[in-house]
mmCIF file as gemmi writes it, N, C-alpha and C atoms, coordinates in Angstrom:
data_model
loop_
_atom_site.group_PDB
_atom_site.id
_atom_site.type_symbol
_atom_site.label_atom_id
_atom_site.label_alt_id
_atom_site.label_comp_id
_atom_site.label_asym_id
_atom_site.label_entity_id
_atom_site.label_seq_id
_atom_site.pdbx_PDB_ins_code
_atom_site.Cartn_x
_atom_site.Cartn_y
_atom_site.Cartn_z
_atom_site.occupancy
_atom_site.B_iso_or_equiv
_atom_site.pdbx_formal_charge
_atom_site.auth_seq_id
_atom_site.auth_asym_id
_atom_site.pdbx_PDB_model_num
ATOM 1 N N . MET Axp A 1 ? -19.382 -5.773 3.528 1 0 ? 1 A 1
ATOM 2 C CA . MET Axp A 1 ? -18.608 -6.214 2.182 1 0 ? 1 A 1
ATOM 3 C C . MET Axp A 1 ? -17.77 -7.442 2.667 1 0 ? 1 A 1
ATOM 4 N N . ALA Axp A 2 ? -17.966 -8.71 1.882 1 0 ? 2 A 1
ATOM 5 C CA . ALA Axp A 2 ? -16.871 -9.855 2.418 1 0 ? 2 A 1
ATOM 6 C C . ALA Axp A 2 ? -15.763 -9.846 2.02 1 0 ? 2 A 1
ATOM 7 N N . SER Axp A 3 ? -14.838 -10.314 3.17 1 0 ? 3 A 1
ATOM 8 C CA . SER Axp A 3 ? -13.499 -10.056 2.822 1 0 ? 3 A 1
ATOM 9 C C . SER Axp A 3 ? -13.112 -11.302 1.69 1 0 ? 3 A 1
ATOM 10 N N . LYS Axp A 4 ? -11.938 -10.597 0.826 1 0 ? 4 A 1
ATOM 11 C CA . LYS Axp A 4 ? -11.531 -11.714 -0.121 1 0 ? 4 A 1
ATOM 12 C C . LYS Axp A 4 ? -10.513 -12.516 0.271 1 0 ? 4 A 1
ATOM 13 N N . ALA Axp A 5 ? -10.587 -13.869 -0.073 1 0 ? 5 A 1
ATOM 14 C CA . ALA Axp A 5 ? -9.7 -15.138 0.304 1 0 ? 5 A 1
ATOM 15 C C . ALA Axp A 5 ? -8.187 -14.558 -0.064 1 0 ? 5 A 1
ATOM 16 N N . ARG Axp A 6 ? -7.278 -14.885 0.94 1 0 ? 6 A 1
ATOM 17 C CA . ARG Axp A 6 ? -5.861 -14.599 0.668 1 0 ? 6 A 1
ATOM 18 C C . ARG Axp A 6 ? -5.256 -15.714 0.562 1 0 ? 6 A 1
ATOM 19 N N . LYS Axp A 7 ? -3.965 -15.636 0.277 1 0 ? 7 A 1
ATOM 20 C CA . LYS Axp A 7 ? -2.905 -16.787 0.023 1 0 ? 7 A 1
ATOM 21 C C . LYS Axp A 7 ? -1.668 -16.016 0.569 1 0 ? 7 A 1
ATOM 22 N N . GLN Axp A 8 ? -0.897 -17.002 1.513 1 0 ? 8 A 1
ATOM 23 C CA . GLN Axp A 8 ? 0.104 -16.461 1.999 1 0 ? 8 A 1
ATOM 24 C C . GLN Axp A 8 ? 1.153 -16.85 1.14 1 0 ? 8 A 1
ATOM 25 N N . ILE Axp A 9 ? 2.322 -16.226 0.479 1 0 ? 9 A 1
ATOM 26 C CA . ILE Axp A 9 ? 3.388 -16.447 -0.349 1 0 ? 9 A 1
ATOM 27 C C . ILE Axp A 9 ? 4.726 -16.264 0.471 1 0 ? 9 A 1
ATOM 28 N N . GLY Axp A 10 ? 5.75 -16.772 -0.143 1 0 ? 10 A 1
ATOM 29 C CA . GLY Axp A 10 ? 7.018 -16.506 0.201 1 0 ? 10 A 1
ATOM 30 C C . GLY Axp A 10 ? 7.61 -15.515 -1.071 1 0 ? 10 A 1
ATOM 31 N N . LEU Axp A 11 ? 8.02 -14.383 -0.751 1 0 ? 11 A 1
ATOM 32 C CA . LEU Axp A 11 ? 8.575 -13.618 -2.004 1 0 ? 11 A 1
ATOM 33 C C . LEU Axp A 11 ? 9.976 -13.459 -1.845 1 0 ? 11 A 1
ATOM 34 N N . THR Axp A 12 ? 10.797 -13.433 -2.783 1 0 ? 12 A 1
ATOM 35 C CA . THR Axp A 12 ? 12.179 -13.153 -2.712 1 0 ? 12 A 1
ATOM 36 C C . THR Axp A 12 ? 12.401 -12.073 -4.15 1 0 ? 12 A 1
ATOM 37 N N . MET Axp A 13 ? 12.73 -10.772 -3.591 1 0 ? 13 A 1
ATOM 38 C CA . MET Axp A 13 ? 12.966 -9.801 -4.748 1 0 ? 13 A 1
ATOM 39 C C . MET Axp A 13 ? 14.117 -8.952 -4.65 1 0 ? 13 A 1
ATOM 40 N N . ARG Axp A 14 ? 14.577 -8.311 -5.449 1 0 ? 14 A 1
ATOM 41 C CA . ARG Axp A 14 ? 15.846 -7.241 -5.341 1 0 ? 14 A 1
ATOM 42 C C . ARG Axp A 14 ? 15.487 -6.344 -4.108 1 0 ? 14 A 1
ATOM 43 N N . THR Axp A 15 ? 16.504 -6.206 -3.299 1 0 ? 15 A 1
ATOM 44 C CA . THR Axp A 15 ? 16.546 -5.432 -1.915 1 0 ? 15 A 1
ATOM 45 C C . THR Axp A 15 ? 16.049 -4.097 -2.348 1 0 ? 15 A 1
ATOM 46 N N . ASP Axp A 16 ? 16.82 -3.372 -3.157 1 0 ? 16 A 1
ATOM 47 C CA . ASP Axp A 16 ? 16.473 -2.247 -3.526 1 0 ? 16 A 1
ATOM 48 C C . ASP Axp A 16 ? 15.059 -1.73 -3.874 1 0 ? 16 A 1
ATOM 49 N N . LEU Axp A 17 ? 14.278 -2.855 -4.716 1 0 ? 17 A 1
ATOM 50 C CA . LEU Axp A 17 ? 13.119 -2.783 -5.302 1 0 ? 17 A 1
ATOM 51 C C . LEU Axp A 17 ? 12.181 -2.649 -4.157 1 0 ? 17 A 1
ATOM 52 N N . TYR Axp A 18 ? 12.399 -3.751 -3.125 1 0 ? 18 A 1
ATOM 53 C CA . TYR Axp A 18 ? 11.516 -4.054 -1.685 1 0 ? 18 A 1
ATOM 54 C C . TYR Axp A 18 ? 11.695 -2.67 -1.221 1 0 ? 18 A 1
ATOM 55 N N . ASN Axp A 19 ? 12.928 -2.185 -0.628 1 0 ? 19 A 1
ATOM 56 C CA . ASN Axp A 19 ? 13.111 -1.043 0.074 1 0 ? 19 A 1
ATOM 57 C C . ASN Axp A 19 ? 12.28 0.211 -0.598 1 0 ? 19 A 1
ATOM 58 N N . GLY Axp A 20 ? 12.332 0.203 -2.216 1 0 ? 20 A 1
ATOM 59 C CA . GLY Axp A 20 ? 11.766 1.425 -2.517 1 0 ? 20 A 1
ATOM 60 C C . GLY Axp A 20 ? 9.922 1.265 -2.115 1 0 ? 20 A 1
ATOM 61 N N . ILE Axp A 21 ? 9.557 0.086 -2.469 1 0 ? 21 A 1
ATOM 62 C CA . ILE Axp A 21 ? 8.188 -0.276 -2.456 1 0 ? 21 A 1
ATOM 63 C C . ILE Axp A 21 ? 7.641 -0.064 -0.728 1 0 ? 21 A 1
ATOM 64 N N . SER Axp A 22 ? 8.256 -0.563 0.134 1 0 ? 22 A 1
ATOM 65 C CA . SER Axp A 22 ? 8.242 -0.127 1.34 1 0 ? 22 A 1
ATOM 66 C C . SER Axp A 22 ? 8.266 1.141 1.788 1 0 ? 22 A 1
ATOM 67 N N . ARG Axp A 23 ? 9.409 1.996 1.384 1 0 ? 23 A 1
ATOM 68 C CA . ARG Axp A 23 ? 9.151 3.349 1.759 1 0 ? 23 A 1
ATOM 69 C C . ARG Axp A 23 ? 8.109 4.227 1.367 1 0 ? 23 A 1
ATOM 70 N N . LEU Axp A 24 ? 7.673 3.585 -0.277 1 0 ? 24 A 1
ATOM 71 C CA . LEU Axp A 24 ? 6.661 4.29 -0.568 1 0 ? 24 A 1
ATOM 72 C C . LEU Axp A 24 ? 5.226 4.101 0.221 1 0 ? 24 A 1
ATOM 73 N N . ALA Axp A 25 ? 5.151 2.751 0.458 1 0 ? 25 A 1
ATOM 74 C CA . ALA Axp A 25 ? 4.324 2.399 1.216 1 0 ? 25 A 1
ATOM 75 C C . ALA Axp A 25 ? 3.969 3.318 2.673 1 0 ? 25 A 1
ATOM 76 N N . LYS Axp A 26 ? 5.177 3.256 3.39 1 0 ? 26 A 1
ATOM 77 C CA . LYS Axp A 26 ? 5.029 4.066 4.44 1 0 ? 26 A 1
ATOM 78 C C . LYS Axp A 26 ? 4.62 5.521 4.419 1 0 ? 26 A 1
ATOM 79 N N . GLU Axp A 27 ? 5.245 5.972 3.326 1 0 ? 27 A 1
ATOM 80 C CA . GLU Axp A 27 ? 5.09 7.598 2.933 1 0 ? 27 A 1
ATOM 81 C C . GLU Axp A 27 ? 3.752 7.7 2.712 1 0 ? 27 A 1
ATOM 82 N N . ASN Axp A 28 ? 2.795 7.047 2.121 1 0 ? 28 A 1
ATOM 83 C CA . ASN Axp A 28 ? 1.668 6.992 1.788 1 0 ? 28 A 1
ATOM 84 C C . ASN Axp A 28 ? 0.536 6.459 3.021 1 0 ? 28 A 1
ATOM 85 N N . GLY Axp A 29 ? 0.996 5.978 4.19 1 0 ? 29 A 1
ATOM 86 C CA . GLY Axp A 29 ? 0.273 5.319 5.164 1 0 ? 29 A 1
ATOM 87 C C . GLY Axp A 29 ? -0.337 4.055 4.57 1 0 ? 29 A 1
ATOM 88 N N . GLN Axp A 30 ? 0.463 3.131 3.994 1 0 ? 30 A 1
ATOM 89 C CA . GLN Axp A 30 ? -0.108 2.239 3.182 1 0 ? 30 A 1
ATOM 90 C C . GLN Axp A 30 ? 0.833 0.903 3.864 1 0 ? 30 A 1
ATOM 91 N N . THR Axp A 31 ? 0.352 -0.38 3.72 1 0 ? 31 A 1
ATOM 92 C CA . THR Axp A 31 ? 1.033 -1.552 4.028 1 0 ? 31 A 1
ATOM 93 C C . THR Axp A 31 ? 1.765 -1.997 2.778 1 0 ? 31 A 1
ATOM 94 N N . THR Axp A 32 ? 2.719 -2.716 2.818 1 0 ? 32 A 1
ATOM 95 C CA . THR Axp A 32 ? 3.944 -3.023 1.767 1 0 ? 32 A 1
ATOM 96 C C . THR Axp A 32 ? 2.982 -4.135 1.12 1 0 ? 32 A 1
ATOM 97 N N . THR Axp A 33 ? 2.278 -4.901 1.697 1 0 ? 33 A 1
ATOM 98 C CA . THR Axp A 33 ? 1.242 -5.912 1.038 1 0 ? 33 A 1
ATOM 99 C C . THR Axp A 33 ? 0.33 -5.137 0.248 1 0 ? 33 A 1
ATOM 100 N N . TYR Axp A 34 ? -0.171 -4.03 0.718 1 0 ? 34 A 1
ATOM 101 C CA . TYR Axp A 34 ? -1.144 -3.315 -0.233 1 0 ? 34 A 1
ATOM 102 C C . TYR Axp A 34 ? -0.475 -2.782 -1.289 1 0 ? 34 A 1
ATOM 103 N N . VAL Axp A 35 ? 0.54 -2.292 -1.431 1 0 ? 35 A 1
ATOM 104 C CA . VAL Axp A 35 ? 1.231 -1.786 -2.529 1 0 ? 35 A 1
ATOM 105 C C . VAL Axp A 35 ? 1.754 -2.768 -3.602 1 0 ? 35 A 1
ATOM 106 N N . LEU Axp A 36 ? 1.815 -4.024 -3.07 1 0 ? 36 A 1
ATOM 107 C CA . LEU Axp A 36 ? 2.353 -4.983 -3.896 1 0 ? 36 A 1
ATOM 108 C C . LEU Axp A 36 ? 1.13 -5.563 -4.447 1 0 ? 36 A 1
ATOM 109 N N . GLU Axp A 37 ? 0.023 -5.687 -3.777 1 0 ? 37 A 1
ATOM 110 C CA . GLU Axp A 37 ? -1.104 -6.06 -4.501 1 0 ? 37 A 1
ATOM 111 C C . GLU Axp A 37 ? -1.539 -5.112 -5.434 1 0 ? 37 A 1
ATOM 112 N N . GLN Axp A 38 ? -1.492 -3.922 -5.353 1 0 ? 38 A 1
ATOM 113 C CA . GLN Axp A 38 ? -1.965 -2.834 -6.042 1 0 ? 38 A 1
ATOM 114 C C . GLN Axp A 38 ? -1.032 -2.95 -7.57 1 0 ? 38 A 1
ATOM 115 N N . ALA Axp A 39 ? 0.195 -3.175 -7.233 1 0 ? 39 A 1
ATOM 116 C CA . ALA Axp A 39 ? 1.183 -3.47 -8.441 1 0 ? 39 A 1
ATOM 117 C C . ALA Axp A 39 ? 0.758 -4.762 -9.131 1 0 ? 39 A 1
ATOM 118 N N . ALA Axp A 40 ? 0.407 -5.78 -8.644 1 0 ? 40 A 1
ATOM 119 C CA . ALA Axp A 40 ? -0.045 -7.082 -9.309 1 0 ? 40 A 1
ATOM 120 C C . ALA Axp A 40 ? -1.143 -7.009 -9.966 1 0 ? 40 A 1
ATOM 121 N N . GLU Axp A 41 ? -2.167 -5.998 -9.362 1 0 ? 41 A 1
ATOM 122 C CA . GLU Axp A 41 ? -3.506 -5.742 -10.13 1 0 ? 41 A 1
ATOM 123 C C . GLU Axp A 41 ? -3.164 -4.995 -11.274 1 0 ? 41 A 1
ATOM 124 N N . HIS Axp A 42 ? -2.39 -3.895 -11.147 1 0 ? 42 A 1
ATOM 125 C CA . HIS Axp A 42 ? -1.994 -3.122 -12.571 1 0 ? 42 A 1
ATOM 126 C C . HIS Axp A 42 ? -1.315 -3.924 -13.652 1 0 ? 42 A 1
ATOM 127 N N . TYR Axp A 43 ? -0.568 -4.815 -13.177 1 0 ? 43 A 1
ATOM 128 C CA . TYR Axp A 43 ? 0.343 -5.754 -14.159 1 0 ? 43 A 1
ATOM 129 C C . TYR Axp A 43 ? -0.795 -6.651 -14.817 1 0 ? 43 A 1
ATOM 130 N N . LEU Axp A 44 ? -1.7 -7.398 -14.098 1 0 ? 44 A 1
ATOM 131 C CA . LEU Axp A 44 ? -2.497 -8.169 -14.662 1 0 ? 44 A 1
ATOM 132 C C . LEU Axp A 44 ? -3.437 -7.652 -15.533 1 0 ? 44 A 1
ATOM 133 N N . GLN Axp A 45 ? -4.016 -6.481 -15.273 1 0 ? 45 A 1
ATOM 134 C CA . GLN Axp A 45 ? -4.917 -5.606 -16.128 1 0 ? 45 A 1
ATOM 135 C C . GLN Axp A 45 ? -4.285 -4.759 -17.441 1 0 ? 45 A 1
ATOM 136 N N . PHE Axp A 46 ? -3.107 -4.056 -17.182 1 0 ? 46 A 1
ATOM 137 C CA . PHE Axp A 46 ? -2.724 -3.269 -18.234 1 0 ? 46 A 1
ATOM 138 C C . PHE Axp A 46 ? -1.485 -4.06 -18.813 1 0 ? 46 A 1
ATOM 139 N N . VAL Axp A 47 ? -0.473 -4.389 -18.203 1 0 ? 47 A 1
ATOM 140 C CA . VAL Axp A 47 ? 0.823 -5.132 -18.59 1 0 ? 47 A 1
ATOM 141 C C . VAL Axp A 47 ? 0.608 -6.432 -19.44 1 0 ? 47 A 1
ATOM 142 N N . ALA Axp A 48 ? 0.027 -7.479 -18.598 1 0 ? 48 A 1
ATOM 143 C CA . ALA Axp A 48 ? 0.074 -8.923 -19.123 1 0 ? 48 A 1
ATOM 144 C C . ALA Axp A 48 ? -0.687 -8.911 -20.553 1 0 ? 48 A 1
ATOM 145 N N . PRO Axp A 49 ? -2.022 -8.129 -20.624 1 0 ? 49 A 1
ATOM 146 C CA . PRO Axp A 49 ? -2.413 -8.317 -21.832 1 0 ? 49 A 1
ATOM 147 C C . PRO Axp A 49 ? -1.809 -8.066 -23.079 1 0 ? 49 A 1
ATOM 148 N N . THR Axp A 50 ? -0.977 -6.916 -22.947 1 0 ? 50 A 1
ATOM 149 C CA . THR Axp A 50 ? -0.19 -6.334 -23.987 1 0 ? 50 A 1
ATOM 150 C C . THR Axp A 50 ? 1.201 -7.139 -24.499 1 0 ? 50 A 1
ATOM 151 N N . GLN Axp A 51 ? 1.42 -8.405 -23.578 1 0 ? 51 A 1
ATOM 152 C CA . GLN Axp A 51 ? 2.751 -9.089 -23.711 1 0 ? 51 A 1
ATOM 153 C C . GLN Axp A 51 ? 2.511 -9.983 -25.149 1 0 ? 51 A 1
ATOM 154 N N . ASN Axp A 52 ? 1.29 -10.399 -25.257 1 0 ? 52 A 1
ATOM 155 C CA . ASN Axp A 52 ? 1.153 -11.304 -26.666 1 0 ? 52 A 1
ATOM 156 C C . ASN Axp A 52 ? 0.964 -10.376 -27.743 1 0 ? 52 A 1
ATOM 157 N N . ALA Axp A 53 ? 0.961 -9.019 -27.688 1 0 ? 53 A 1
ATOM 158 C CA . ALA Axp A 53 ? 0.613 -8.133 -28.794 1 0 ? 53 A 1
ATOM 159 C C . ALA Axp A 53 ? 2.054 -7.684 -29.281 1 0 ? 53 A 1
ATOM 160 N N . VAL Axp A 54 ? 2.249 -7.501 -30.66 1 0 ? 54 A 1
ATOM 161 C CA . VAL Axp A 54 ? 3.588 -6.873 -31.462 1 0 ? 54 A 1
ATOM 162 C C . VAL Axp A 54 ? 3.431 -5.382 -31.203 1 0 ? 54 A 1
ATOM 163 N N . ARG Axp A 55 ? 4.366 -4.95 -30.635 1 0 ? 55 A 1
ATOM 164 C CA . ARG Axp A 55 ? 4.42 -3.345 -30.709 1 0 ? 55 A 1
ATOM 165 C C . ARG Axp A 55 ? 4.203 -2.73 -32.18 1 0 ? 55 A 1
ATOM 166 N N . PRO Axp A 56 ? 3.245 -1.611 -32.303 1 0 ? 56 A 1
ATOM 167 C CA . PRO Axp A 56 ? 3.015 -1.008 -33.236 1 0 ? 56 A 1
ATOM 168 C C . PRO Axp A 56 ? 3.958 -0.765 -34.25 1 0 ? 56 A 1
ATOM 169 N N . GLU Axp A 57 ? 5.368 -0.233 -33.511 1 0 ? 57 A 1
ATOM 170 C CA . GLU Axp A 57 ? 6.256 0.319 -34.328 1 0 ? 57 A 1
ATOM 171 C C . GLU Axp A 57 ? 7.142 -0.931 -35.246 1 0 ? 57 A 1
ATOM 172 N N . VAL Axp A 58 ? 7.009 -2.256 -34.553 1 0 ? 58 A 1
ATOM 173 C CA . VAL Axp A 58 ? 7.602 -3.245 -34.866 1 0 ? 58 A 1
ATOM 174 C C . VAL Axp A 58 ? 6.868 -3.632 -36.128 1 0 ? 58 A 1
ATOM 175 N N . MET Axp A 59 ? 5.235 -3.674 -36.107 1 0 ? 59 A 1
ATOM 176 C CA . MET Axp A 59 ? 4.506 -3.895 -37.13 1 0 ? 59 A 1
ATOM 177 C C . MET Axp A 59 ? 4.449 -3.034 -38.287 1 0 ? 59 A 1
ATOM 178 N N . SER Axp A 60 ? 4.845 -1.809 -38.066 1 0 ? 60 A 1
ATOM 179 C CA . SER Axp A 60 ? 5.076 -0.832 -39.108 1 0 ? 60 A 1
ATOM 180 C C . SER Axp A 60 ? 6.142 -0.997 -39.972 1 0 ? 60 A 1
ATOM 181 N N . HIS Axp A 61 ? 7.247 -1.51 -39.293 1 0 ? 61 A 1
ATOM 182 C CA . HIS Axp A 61 ? 8.527 -2.002 -39.941 1 0 ? 61 A 1
ATOM 183 C C . HIS Axp A 61 ? 7.977 -3.037 -40.766 1 0 ? 61 A 1
ATOM 184 N N . VAL Axp A 62 ? 7.496 -4.133 -40.261 1 0 ? 62 A 1
ATOM 185 C CA . VAL Axp A 62 ? 7.346 -5.367 -40.971 1 0 ? 62 A 1
ATOM 186 C C . VAL Axp A 62 ? 6.439 -5.008 -42.372 1 0 ? 62 A 1
ATOM 187 N N . ARG Axp A 63 ? 5.326 -4.158 -42.178 1 0 ? 63 A 1
ATOM 188 C CA . ARG Axp A 63 ? 4.552 -3.583 -43.372 1 0 ? 63 A 1
ATOM 189 C C . ARG Axp A 63 ? 5.461 -2.953 -44.338 1 0 ? 63 A 1
ATOM 190 N N . ARG Axp A 64 ? 6.331 -2.128 -43.956 1 0 ? 64 A 1
ATOM 191 C CA . ARG Axp A 64 ? 7.271 -1.392 -44.981 1 0 ? 64 A 1
ATOM 192 C C . ARG Axp A 64 ? 8.012 -2.231 -45.552 1 0 ? 64 A 1
ATOM 193 N N . SER Axp A 65 ? 8.55 -3.528 -44.887 1 0 ? 65 A 1
ATOM 194 C CA . SER Axp A 65 ? 9.53 -4.182 -45.437 1 0 ? 65 A 1
ATOM 195 C C . SER Axp A 65 ? 8.604 -5.36 -46.469 1 0 ? 65 A 1
ATOM 196 N N . ILE Axp A 66 ? 7.495 -5.708 -46.175 1 0 ? 66 A 1
ATOM 197 C CA . ILE Axp A 66 ? 6.71 -6.462 -47.216 1 0 ? 66 A 1
ATOM 198 C C . ILE Axp A 66 ? 6.308 -5.629 -48.378 1 0 ? 66 A 1
ATOM 199 N N . ASP Axp A 67 ? 6.084 -4.295 -48.152 1 0 ? 67 A 1
ATOM 200 C CA . ASP Axp A 67 ? 5.708 -3.483 -49.458 1 0 ? 67 A 1
ATOM 201 C C . ASP Axp A 67 ? 7.017 -3.375 -50.226 1 0 ? 67 A 1
ATOM 202 N N . LYS Axp A 68 ? 8.126 -3.14 -49.544 1 0 ? 68 A 1
ATOM 203 C CA . LYS Axp A 68 ? 9.42 -2.882 -50.189 1 0 ? 68 A 1
ATOM 204 C C . LYS Axp A 68 ? 9.641 -4.333 -51.36 1 0 ? 68 A 1
ATOM 205 N N . ASN Axp A 69 ? 9.215 -5.327 -50.504 1 0 ? 69 A 1
ATOM 206 C CA . ASN Axp A 69 ? 9.744 -6.644 -51.057 1 0 ? 69 A 1
ATOM 207 C C . ASN Axp A 69 ? 8.861 -7.417 -51.886 1 0 ? 69 A 1
ATOM 208 N N . ARG Axp A 70 ? 7.586 -6.838 -52.053 1 0 ? 70 A 1
ATOM 209 C CA . ARG Axp A 70 ? 6.485 -7.345 -52.52 1 0 ? 70 A 1
ATOM 210 C C . ARG Axp A 70 ? 6.926 -8.014 -53.961 1 0 ? 70 A 1
ATOM 211 N N . GLU Axp A 71 ? 7.788 -7.568 -54.925 1 0 ? 71 A 1
ATOM 212 C CA . GLU Axp A 71 ? 7.892 -7.947 -55.985 1 0 ? 71 A 1
ATOM 213 C C . GLU Axp A 71 ? 8.597 -9.622 -55.998 1 0 ? 71 A 1
ATOM 214 N N . LEU Axp A 72 ? 9.755 -9.601 -55.01 1 0 ? 72 A 1
ATOM 215 C CA . LEU Axp A 72 ? 10.443 -10.59 -54.583 1 0 ? 72 A 1
ATOM 216 C C . LEU Axp A 72 ? 9.807 -11.583 -54.201 1 0 ? 72 A 1
ATOM 217 N N . LEU Axp A 73 ? 8.774 -11.166 -53.123 1 0 ? 73 A 1
ATOM 218 C CA . LEU Axp A 73 ? 8.012 -12.275 -52.494 1 0 ? 73 A 1
ATOM 219 C C . LEU Axp A 73 ? 7.166 -12.913 -53.704 1 0 ? 73 A 1
ATOM 220 N N . LYS Axp A 74 ? 6.745 -12.113 -54.619 1 0 ? 74 A 1
ATOM 221 C CA . LYS Axp A 74 ? 5.946 -12.701 -55.588 1 0 ? 74 A 1
ATOM 222 C C . LYS Axp A 74 ? 6.726 -13.899 -56.5 1 0 ? 74 A 1
ATOM 223 N N . LEU Axp A 75 ? 8.072 -13.354 -56.728 1 0 ? 75 A 1
ATOM 224 C CA . LEU Axp A 75 ? 8.823 -14.353 -57.336 1 0 ? 75 A 1
ATOM 225 C C . LEU Axp A 75 ? 9.08 -15.818 -56.611 1 0 ? 75 A 1
ATOM 226 N N . LEU Axp A 76 ? 9.405 -15.378 -55.297 1 0 ? 76 A 1
ATOM 227 C CA . LEU Axp A 76 ? 9.566 -16.654 -54.57 1 0 ? 76 A 1
ATOM 228 C C . LEU Axp A 76 ? 8.261 -17.563 -54.487 1 0 ? 76 A 1
ATOM 229 N N . ALA Axp A 77 ? 7.286 -16.885 -54.561 1 0 ? 77 A 1
ATOM 230 C CA . ALA Axp A 77 ? 6.14 -17.826 -54.463 1 0 ? 77 A 1
ATOM 231 C C . ALA Axp A 77 ? 5.722 -18.611 -55.551 1 0 ? 77 A 1
ATOM 232 N N . LYS Axp A 78 ? 6.497 -18.323 -56.762 1 0 ? 78 A 1
ATOM 233 C CA . LYS Axp A 78 ? 6.205 -19.046 -57.968 1 0 ? 78 A 1
ATOM 234 C C . LYS Axp A 78 ? 6.72 -20.519 -57.961 1 0 ? 78 A 1
């Protein structure tokens, strides 16, 4: 299996967060770098794609508001 290209970065993060990641990595026999890479992959795959989407509960509220104010919207459109 071919190795993946790597890029060295300088990282500044909250001490308590780093300590938690470091402790978790040690407990699981992993490197801190591995855990950070897994977290970044998870973010890119699951979190980032939803950042442009409006939460369903917000859209539900918007739809109720539109329905409630439909007559006013019609009057304003004239």
